[in-house]
C-alpha positions in Angstrom: 12.0 -12.6 24.3 8.7 -10.5 23.9 5.7 -11.7 21.8 4.9 -8.8 19.8 2.1 -9.0 17.5 2.4 -6.8 14.3 -1.0 -5.9 12.1 -0.4 -3.5 9.0 -1.9 0.1 9.3 -2.9 2.0 6.3 -3.6 5.9 6.3 -5.1 7.1 2.9 -6.4 10.1 1.9 -10.1 9.6 0.8 -9.7 12.1 -1.5 -7.0 10.9 -3.2 -7.5 7.8 -5.2 -4.1 7.6 -6.2 -2.9 6.9 -3.0 0.5 5.1 -2.2 1.0 5.2 -6.0 3.9 7.0 -7.8 4.6 7.6 -11.4 8.2 7.3 -12.7 8.4 8.2 -16.1 5.3 6.6 -17.3 5.5 3.4 -15.3 3.4 3.6 -12.2 5.0 1.9 -8.7 3.6 1.4 -5.2 5.1 3.6 -2.6 4.8 2.8 1.3 6.6 2.9 4.5 7.5 -0.1 6.5 8.7 0.2 10.3 10.8 -3.1 11.3 11.8 -1.6 14.4 10.2 1.2 16.7 13.4 3.0 16.1 13.7 2.5 12.3 11.5 2.9 9.0 12.2 1.7 5.4 10.5 3.0 2.3 9.3 1.0 -0.1 9.1 1.4 -3.8 7.4 -1.8 -5.9 7.0 -1.5 -9.7 3.4 -2.1 -10.6 4.7 -3.2 -14.0 2.2 -1.0 -15.9 1.6 2.6 -17.5 -2.2 2.6 -17.0 -3.4 4.2 -13.5 -6.8 1.9 -13.3 -4.6 -1.0 -13.6 -1.7 0.0 -10.9 -5.0 1.1 -8.8 -6.3 -2.4 -8.8 -2.8 -4.0 -8.2 -2.1 -1.4 -5.3 -5.6 -2.7 -3.7 -4.7 -6.3 -4.7 -1.2 -6.0 -2.9 -2.8 -4.3 0.5 -5.7 -6.5 0.6 -3.2 -9.4 0.5 -1.3 -7.6 3.1 -4.1 -7.0 5.7 -5.4 -10.7 5.0 -8.4 -9.9 3.5 -10.2 -11.6 1.0 -12.5 -9.0 -0.5 -13.8 -5.2 -0.4 -11.8 -2.4 -1.8 -8.7 -0.9 0.1 -10.6 2.2 -0.7 -13.7 1.4 1.3 -11.7 -0.2 4.3 -8.6 1.7 5.1 -7.7 3.1 8.2 -7.5 7.1 8.6 
């Protein structure tokens, strides 16, 4: 059994403040892709439970910060291209 360490990677277009956000009939969703194995991928959509884009951005940023284990800073500032 191998000891593989997985680290989150985030691709962000700095010109798009709504990266990873998807509006479905007025409700904002977080949309991202995970790669459980090197041969498969899975697209995930999670409701952010809001119709306000600013709240959706804050919730998206909080989710990605939790995912990466960071405590502060905005995903918009720390994104990896």
